[in-house]
C-alpha positions as a Markdown table, in Angstrom:
| # | Residue | x | y | z |
|---|---|---|---|---|
| 1 | Met | -19.9 | -21.3 | 26.7 |
| 2 | Ser | -16.7 | -20.7 | 28.9 |
| 3 | Gly | -15.0 | -17.0 | 28.4 |
| 4 | Glu | -16.5 | -13.7 | 28.1 |
| 5 | Asn | -18.5 | -12.7 | 25.2 |
| 6 | Asp | -19.1 | -8.9 | 24.2 |
| 7 | Val | -22.6 | -9.7 | 22.6 |
| 8 | Leu | -24.8 | -12.8 | 22.6 |
| 9 | Val | -26.9 | -12.6 | 19.4 |
| 10 | Leu | -30.5 | -14.5 | 20.6 |
| 11 | Gly | -32.5 | -15.7 | 17.6 |
| 12 | Gly | -32.6 | -14.6 | 13.7 |
| 13 | Ala | -30.7 | -17.1 | 12.3 |
| 14 | Gly | -31.6 | -18.6 | 8.8 |
| 15 | Val | -31.4 | -18.0 | 5.1 |
| 16 | Asp | -33.0 | -16.1 | 2.3 |
| 17 | Thr | -34.1 | -16.8 | -1.4 |
| 18 | Ile | -32.7 | -13.6 | -3.3 |
| 19 | Val | -35.2 | -12.8 | -6.5 |
| 20 | Tyr | -33.9 | -9.7 | -8.0 |
| 21 | Val | -37.5 | -8.3 | -9.9 |
| 22 | Pro | -38.0 | -5.6 | -12.4 |
| 23 | Glu | -39.8 | -3.8 | -10.2 |
| 24 | Leu | -42.1 | -3.6 | -6.7 |
| 25 | Pro | -44.9 | -4.0 | -6.2 |
| 26 | Leu | -44.2 | -6.5 | -8.9 |
| 27 | Pro | -47.5 | -7.0 | -11.3 |
| 28 | Tyr | -49.1 | -10.5 | -11.8 |
| 29 | Ala | -47.7 | -12.3 | -14.9 |
| 30 | Asp | -47.2 | -16.0 | -15.6 |
| 31 | Ser | -43.8 | -15.9 | -15.5 |
| 32 | Tyr | -40.5 | -13.5 | -15.5 |
| 33 | Pro | -37.0 | -14.1 | -16.6 |
| 34 | Ile | -34.7 | -13.3 | -13.7 |
| 35 | Asp | -31.7 | -12.7 | -15.6 |
| 36 | Ser | -29.8 | -12.2 | -12.4 |
| 37 | Gly | -30.1 | -15.8 | -11.5 |
| 38 | Ile | -31.7 | -16.9 | -7.9 |
| 39 | Arg | -29.7 | -17.6 | -4.9 |
| 40 | Thr | -30.1 | -18.9 | -1.9 |
| 41 | Arg | -27.6 | -17.6 | 0.9 |
| 42 | Ala | -27.4 | -17.6 | 4.9 |
| 43 | Gly | -28.0 | -14.6 | 7.0 |
| 44 | Gln | -31.0 | -13.4 | 8.2 |
| 45 | Thr | -31.4 | -10.7 | 11.0 |
| 46 | Gly | -29.7 | -12.3 | 13.9 |
| 47 | Asp | -27.3 | -13.4 | 11.3 |
| 48 | Phe | -26.7 | -10.2 | 9.9 |
| 49 | Val | -26.4 | -8.6 | 13.1 |
| 50 | Ala | -23.7 | -11.3 | 14.3 |
| 51 | Val | -21.8 | -10.4 | 11.4 |
| 52 | Gly | -21.9 | -6.9 | 11.8 |
| 53 | Leu | -20.9 | -6.8 | 15.4 |
| 54 | Ser | -17.9 | -9.4 | 14.4 |
| 55 | Ala | -16.6 | -7.4 | 11.7 |
| 56 | Leu | -16.3 | -4.7 | 14.3 |
| 57 | Gly | -14.0 | -6.7 | 16.1 |
| 58 | Leu | -16.4 | -7.4 | 19.3 |
| 59 | Arg | -16.6 | -11.2 | 20.6 |
| 60 | Thr | -19.9 | -12.0 | 19.2 |
| 61 | His | -21.8 | -15.1 | 20.0 |
| 62 | His | -24.9 | -16.8 | 18.3 |
| 63 | Leu | -27.5 | -18.5 | 19.9 |
| 64 | Asp | -30.5 | -19.8 | 18.0 |
| 65 | Leu | -32.7 | -23.1 | 16.8 |
| 66 | Leu | -31.2 | -25.0 | 13.8 |
| 67 | Gly | -32.6 | -28.0 | 11.7 |
| 68 | Asp | -30.7 | -30.2 | 10.6 |
| 69 | Asp | -31.2 | -29.8 | 6.7 |
| 70 | Pro | -29.3 | -27.7 | 4.0 |
| 71 | Glu | -30.3 | -24.2 | 5.2 |
| 72 | Gly | -28.8 | -25.0 | 8.5 |
| 73 | Asp | -25.4 | -26.5 | 7.0 |
| 74 | Leu | -25.2 | -22.6 | 5.2 |
| 75 | Val | -25.9 | -21.1 | 8.5 |
| 76 | Arg | -23.3 | -23.0 | 10.4 |
| 77 | Ala | -20.9 | -22.6 | 7.9 |
| 78 | Leu | -21.5 | -18.9 | 7.7 |
| 79 | His | -20.3 | -18.7 | 11.3 |
| 80 | Arg | -17.4 | -21.5 | 11.1 |
| 81 | Glu | -16.0 | -18.9 | 7.9 |
| 82 | Arg | -16.7 | -15.7 | 10.1 |
| 83 | Gly | -15.0 | -17.4 | 13.2 |
| 84 | Ile | -18.5 | -16.3 | 15.3 |
| 85 | Pro | -19.6 | -19.0 | 18.1 |
| 86 | Leu | -22.9 | -20.6 | 17.5 |
| 87 | Thr | -25.0 | -22.5 | 19.5 |
| 88 | Ala | -27.6 | -24.1 | 17.4 |
| 89 | Ile | -30.6 | -26.2 | 19.5 |
| 90 | Pro | -32.1 | -28.7 | 16.9 |
| 91 | Gln | -35.5 | -27.5 | 15.5 |
| 92 | Pro | -37.3 | -30.4 | 14.1 |
| 93 | Ala | -39.5 | -28.2 | 11.9 |
| 94 | Gly | -36.4 | -26.9 | 10.1 |
| 95 | Thr | -34.3 | -23.9 | 9.6 |
| 96 | Lys | -36.2 | -20.3 | 9.2 |
| 97 | Arg | -36.3 | -19.3 | 5.8 |
| 98 | Ala | -37.4 | -16.2 | 3.5 |
| 99 | Val | -38.0 | -15.3 | -0.2 |
| 100 | Asn | -36.6 | -11.4 | -0.5 |
| 101 | Leu | -38.1 | -10.2 | -3.7 |
| 102 | Val | -35.7 | -6.9 | -4.5 |
| 103 | Gly | -36.4 | -4.5 | -6.9 |
| 104 | Pro | -34.1 | -2.1 | -9.1 |
| 105 | Asp | -34.4 | 0.7 | -6.4 |
| 106 | Gly | -32.8 | -1.6 | -3.8 |
| 107 | Arg | -36.1 | -2.0 | -2.2 |
| 108 | Arg | -37.1 | -4.9 | -1.0 |
| 109 | Leu | -40.1 | -7.6 | -0.5 |
| 110 | Ser | -39.4 | -10.7 | 2.7 |
| 111 | Leu | -42.0 | -13.5 | 2.4 |
| 112 | Tyr | -41.6 | -15.3 | 5.5 |
| 113 | Asp | -42.0 | -19.1 | 5.9 |
| 114 | Thr | -43.8 | -19.1 | 8.9 |
| 115 | Ser | -44.4 | -23.1 | 9.1 |
| 116 | Arg | -40.8 | -23.3 | 10.8 |
| 117 | Ala | -42.1 | -22.6 | 13.9 |
| 118 | His | -44.1 | -24.2 | 16.5 |
| 119 | Ala | -45.6 | -22.6 | 19.3 |
| 120 | Asp | -43.9 | -24.6 | 21.7 |
| 121 | Asp | -40.6 | -24.3 | 20.7 |
| 122 | Arg | -38.4 | -23.0 | 23.5 |
| 123 | Leu | -34.5 | -22.2 | 23.9 |
| 124 | Pro | -33.2 | -24.0 | 26.4 |
| 125 | Glu | -33.8 | -21.8 | 29.7 |
| 126 | His | -30.4 | -23.1 | 31.1 |
| 127 | Thr | -28.2 | -22.0 | 28.1 |
| 128 | Val | -30.0 | -19.0 | 27.9 |
| 129 | Arg | -28.7 | -18.1 | 31.3 |
| 130 | Asp | -25.1 | -19.3 | 31.0 |
| 131 | Leu | -24.4 | -17.5 | 27.8 |
| 132 | Ala | -25.9 | -14.0 | 29.0 |
| 133 | Ala | -24.0 | -14.4 | 32.4 |
| 134 | Ser | -21.3 | -14.7 | 30.3 |
| 135 | Ser | -21.4 | -12.0 | 28.0 |
| 136 | Arg | -21.6 | -7.8 | 28.6 |
| 137 | His | -24.8 | -7.5 | 26.3 |
| 138 | Val | -27.7 | -9.6 | 24.7 |
| 139 | His | -29.1 | -8.6 | 21.2 |
| 140 | Val | -32.8 | -10.4 | 21.0 |
| 141 | Ala | -34.2 | -11.0 | 17.5 |
| 142 | Ile | -37.9 | -11.0 | 17.8 |
| 143 | Thr | -38.0 | -14.2 | 16.0 |
| 144 | His | -39.8 | -17.1 | 18.0 |
| 145 | Pro | -39.0 | -17.9 | 20.5 |
| 146 | Cys | -37.2 | -15.4 | 21.8 |
| 147 | Ala | -39.9 | -13.7 | 23.5 |
| 148 | Gln | -39.9 | -16.9 | 25.5 |
| 149 | Ala | -36.6 | -15.8 | 26.9 |
| 150 | Leu | -36.6 | -12.6 | 28.3 |
| 151 | Pro | -37.7 | -12.9 | 31.6 |
| 152 | Ala | -34.4 | -15.4 | 32.5 |
| 153 | Leu | -32.6 | -12.7 | 30.5 |
| 154 | Arg | -33.9 | -9.8 | 32.4 |
| 155 | Glu | -32.8 | -11.9 | 35.3 |
| 156 | Thr | -29.6 | -12.4 | 34.5 |
| 157 | Gly | -28.9 | -8.3 | 35.1 |
| 158 | Val | -27.3 | -8.3 | 31.2 |
| 159 | Thr | -28.3 | -5.1 | 29.2 |
| 160 | Leu | -30.6 | -6.2 | 26.3 |
| 161 | Ser | -31.4 | -4.4 | 23.2 |
| 162 | Thr | -33.8 | -5.6 | 20.2 |
| 163 | Asp | -34.9 | -4.3 | 16.9 |
| 164 | Leu | -38.3 | -4.0 | 16.2 |
| 165 | His | -38.0 | -4.0 | 12.3 |
| 166 | Asp | -41.4 | -2.3 | 10.9 |
| 167 | Trp | -43.6 | -2.1 | 13.9 |
| 168 | Asp | -46.9 | -0.3 | 13.4 |
| 169 | Gly | -47.0 | 0.4 | 17.4 |
| 170 | Glu | -50.0 | -1.6 | 17.6 |
| 171 | Asn | -49.3 | -5.3 | 17.3 |
| 172 | Pro | -48.7 | -6.7 | 20.5 |
| 173 | Tyr | -46.3 | -9.3 | 19.1 |
| 174 | His | -43.9 | -6.8 | 19.5 |
| 175 | Glu | -44.6 | -5.3 | 23.4 |
| 176 | Pro | -42.9 | -7.7 | 25.4 |
| 177 | Phe | -39.5 | -7.2 | 23.0 |
| 178 | Ala | -40.0 | -2.9 | 23.3 |
| 179 | His | -40.8 | -2.6 | 27.0 |
| 180 | Ala | -37.9 | -5.5 | 28.1 |
| 181 | Ala | -34.9 | -4.3 | 26.2 |
| 182 | Asp | -32.8 | -1.2 | 27.3 |
| 183 | Ile | -31.9 | 0.0 | 23.8 |
| 184 | Val | -34.8 | -0.4 | 20.8 |
| 185 | Phe | -34.2 | -0.1 | 17.1 |
| 186 | Leu | -37.1 | -0.1 | 14.9 |
| 187 | Ser | -38.2 | 1.6 | 11.4 |
| 188 | Thr | -40.2 | 3.9 | 10.8 |
| 189 | Thr | -41.5 | 2.4 | 7.8 |
| 190 | Ala | -45.3 | 1.9 | 9.6 |
| 191 | Leu | -45.7 | 4.7 | 12.3 |
| 192 | Thr | -47.8 | 7.7 | 11.7 |
| 193 | Asp | -46.1 | 9.2 | 14.6 |
| 194 | Pro | -42.6 | 8.0 | 14.9 |
| 195 | Glu | -42.1 | 10.7 | 18.5 |
| 196 | Arg | -45.1 | 9.5 | 19.9 |
| 197 | Thr | -43.8 | 5.5 | 19.8 |
| 198 | Met | -40.8 | 6.3 | 20.7 |
| 199 | Arg | -41.7 | 7.6 | 23.8 |
| 200 | Arg | -44.3 | 5.0 | 24.6 |
| 201 | Ile | -41.8 | 2.8 | 24.3 |
| 202 | Ala | -39.3 | 4.7 | 26.7 |
| 203 | Glu | -42.6 | 5.4 | 28.9 |
| 204 | Arg | -44.0 | 1.8 | 29.4 |
| 205 | Gly | -40.9 | 0.1 | 29.2 |
| 206 | Ser | -36.9 | -0.5 | 30.1 |
| 207 | Ala | -35.7 | 1.3 | 27.3 |
| 208 | Arg | -32.9 | 4.3 | 27.8 |
| 209 | Leu | -32.6 | 5.1 | 23.9 |
| 210 | Val | -34.9 | 4.6 | 21.3 |
| 211 | Val | -34.0 | 4.4 | 17.8 |
| 212 | Ala | -36.1 | 5.0 | 15.1 |
| 213 | Thr | -33.8 | 4.4 | 11.3 |
| 214 | Ala | -36.1 | 6.1 | 8.6 |
| 215 | Gly | -33.9 | 5.3 | 5.7 |
| 216 | Ala | -32.7 | 8.0 | 3.2 |
| 217 | Glu | -34.3 | 10.4 | 5.7 |
| 218 | Gly | -32.1 | 9.6 | 8.3 |
| 219 | Ala | -33.0 | 8.2 | 11.9 |
| 220 | His | -34.5 | 9.6 | 15.4 |
| 221 | Leu | -32.8 | 9.1 | 18.8 |
| 222 | Leu | -34.6 | 9.4 | 21.7 |
| 223 | Ala | -32.3 | 9.6 | 24.5 |
| 224 | Asp | -32.3 | 11.0 | 28.3 |
| 225 | Gly | -35.7 | 12.4 | 26.9 |
| 226 | Glu | -34.6 | 14.3 | 23.8 |
| 227 | Leu | -35.4 | 13.4 | 20.4 |
| 228 | Cys | -32.8 | 14.5 | 18.1 |
| 229 | His | -32.4 | 14.2 | 14.0 |
| 230 | Val | -29.6 | 12.0 | 12.7 |
| 231 | Pro | -28.3 | 12.9 | 9.6 |
| 232 | Thr | -28.2 | 10.0 | 6.6 |
| 233 | Val | -24.4 | 9.4 | 5.6 |
| 234 | Thr | -23.3 | 9.3 | 2.2 |
| 235 | Pro | -22.9 | 5.2 | 1.3 |
| 236 | Pro | -19.1 | 5.0 | 0.5 |
| 237 | Ala | -20.1 | 3.2 | -3.1 |
| 238 | Pro | -23.8 | 3.2 | -5.4 |
| 239 | Val | -26.6 | 2.2 | -3.3 |
| 240 | Val | -27.7 | -1.4 | -4.6 |
| 241 | Asp | -29.9 | -2.9 | -2.0 |
| 242 | Ser | -31.2 | -2.1 | 1.4 |
| 243 | Asn | -31.4 | -5.6 | 2.6 |
| 244 | Gly | -29.1 | -5.9 | 5.8 |
| 245 | Ala | -29.4 | -2.4 | 6.7 |
| 246 | Gly | -31.1 | -2.0 | 9.4 |
| 247 | Asp | -29.0 | -5.0 | 11.7 |
| 248 | Ala | -26.0 | -3.1 | 10.1 |
| 249 | Phe | -27.1 | 0.5 | 12.0 |
| 250 | Ala | -28.0 | -1.8 | 14.9 |
| 251 | Ala | -24.6 | -3.5 | 14.8 |
| 252 | Gly | -22.5 | -0.2 | 14.7 |
| 253 | Phe | -24.8 | 1.8 | 17.2 |
| 254 | Leu | -24.2 | -1.1 | 19.8 |
| 255 | Phe | -20.4 | -1.2 | 19.1 |
| 256 | Gly | -20.2 | 2.8 | 20.0 |
| 257 | His | -22.1 | 1.9 | 23.0 |
| 258 | Leu | -19.8 | -0.8 | 24.5 |
| 259 | Thr | -17.0 | 1.2 | 23.6 |
| 260 | Gly | -18.5 | 4.0 | 25.4 |
| 261 | Gln | -19.5 | 6.5 | 23.3 |
| 262 | Pro | -22.4 | 8.7 | 23.6 |
| 263 | Pro | -25.8 | 8.2 | 22.0 |
| 264 | Arg | -25.0 | 11.0 | 19.0 |
| 265 | Arg | -22.1 | 9.3 | 18.6 |
| 266 | Cys | -23.4 | 5.5 | 18.9 |
| 267 | Ala | -26.0 | 6.5 | 16.2 |
| 268 | Leu | -23.0 | 8.3 | 13.6 |
| 269 | Tyr | -21.6 | 4.6 | 13.8 |
| 270 | Gly | -25.0 | 2.8 | 13.0 |
| 271 | Ala | -25.4 | 5.5 | 10.5 |
| 272 | Val | -22.1 | 4.8 | 8.9 |
| 273 | Ala | -22.7 | 0.8 | 9.1 |
| 274 | Gly | -26.0 | 0.9 | 7.6 |
| 275 | Ala | -24.8 | 3.2 | 4.5 |
| 276 | Tyr | -22.3 | 0.9 | 4.0 |
| 277 | Ala | -24.7 | -2.2 | 3.8 |
| 278 | Cys | -26.6 | -0.4 | 1.4 |
| 279 | Thr | -24.0 | -0.7 | -0.9 |
| 280 | Val | -23.7 | -4.6 | -0.5 |
| 281 | Pro | -25.8 | -7.1 | -2.8 |
| 282 | Ser | -28.3 | -9.2 | -1.1 |
| 283 | Thr | -26.8 | -12.2 | -2.8 |
| 284 | Glu | -23.9 | -11.5 | -0.2 |
| 285 | Thr | -23.6 | -11.2 | 3.6 |
| 286 | Asp | -20.9 | -8.7 | 4.4 |
| 287 | Ala | -20.0 | -6.2 | 6.8 |
| 288 | Ile | -17.9 | -3.3 | 7.6 |
| 289 | Thr | -14.7 | -3.2 | 9.5 |
| 290 | Arg | -13.7 | -1.3 | 12.8 |
| 291 | Asp | -11.2 | 0.4 | 10.8 |
| 292 | Glu | -13.2 | 1.5 | 7.9 |
| 293 | Leu | -16.1 | 2.6 | 10.2 |
| 294 | Leu | -13.7 | 4.7 | 12.5 |
| 295 | Ala | -12.5 | 6.4 | 9.1 |
| 296 | Arg | -15.4 | 7.2 | 7.9 |
| 297 | Ala | -17.1 | 8.6 | 11.0 |
| 298 | Ala | -13.4 | 10.5 | 11.6 |
| 299 | Glu | -15.8 | 14.2 | 11.0 |
| 300 | Pro | -19.2 | 13.2 | 12.3 |
| 301 | Ala | -21.5 | 15.9 | 11.4 |
| 302 | Pro | -23.9 | 16.8 | 14.1 |
| 303 | Ala | -26.8 | 15.1 | 15.0 |
| 304 | Thr | -29.8 | 18.1 | 14.7 |
| 305 | Arg | -32.6 | 18.7 | 16.4 |
C-alpha cells in the first residue's frame, strides 16, 4: 500500500455472464437458441472504472471483497493483465455475479445475485484509510459494503466521486453516496425531473459537480449552480453495446478533473470515453487510451445551455 495513487476505486468488483437475446423485453418462451454464445467475463462497475482510469494513464488501485472462487480468479486475472493493483478482502459468500441480457440495439437488462453480500460485510477501516491517504481521489461504487466506509473516507479529507447509476431520486439506499461525494454521476433513466434531482444532490450534500448522463441525448452538467447540456459524441465505430458506457464516462470525466481541466471539458472527455465504450462488445473489457481520447477531443463542440 506504499506509494501514491491517482485514484482508489472502492467496490464494484465482480463478474458478468453475457447473453445476447433477440429482443428486450424478452417475451416468455420455454427456450431460446443463443447463436452468439454465452460468456462469463470479469468486469462490473468498479472494474470498468479502474480499467478506464488505468488506460488513461492514471495510477489506479482497486479495493473490494472477493471470494476464493473461479469468479474471483477472473477478477484477479483481469487486474494482473492490466497492471492494476488490487487489494482483495476475503468474501466467504463469494464474488459478486450478474447476468446481463443484451438486446440487438445494445440495451441491457442486468440481473444481480444479491446472495453474494451479507449485511454485516465490512471493508477493514484501516485498509480503507491507508489506501485513501495515499490517493489523490477515491471513486466509490454503490455496491455493499461501501456505504459503511464513507465516514472514514470523509475524515481523510480525500475528494470522493460516486455513480448512482439508475437512481430514481428517492431510494434511500443511494442517499449516503449522493450526499458524501464531491462529484456525483447518475443516469436520467429513472428520473422524471433530472434538473430537480441534480440540484437536490448539490444542495443536500457535498457535491460540487453533478453529471446526469442521458444516453443518445448526451448529458447534463451542474457546476457552480449552472446547468448546461453536454452534446453527444459520435462513436468511432458502430454501436454494439451500452454496457460499461456510464463507467467509461466517469473515468473520462475524472481523468479531465485530475489533470486540471474545467468541468465542461471534463464532460467532453467523459462523452468521448462513453461513446468509445458503446463500440465494445459486452463480452470484452476494454477502454479508450489517453492518446485516442485526447485526439478525439482535440476539436470539442462547446456545451450548450
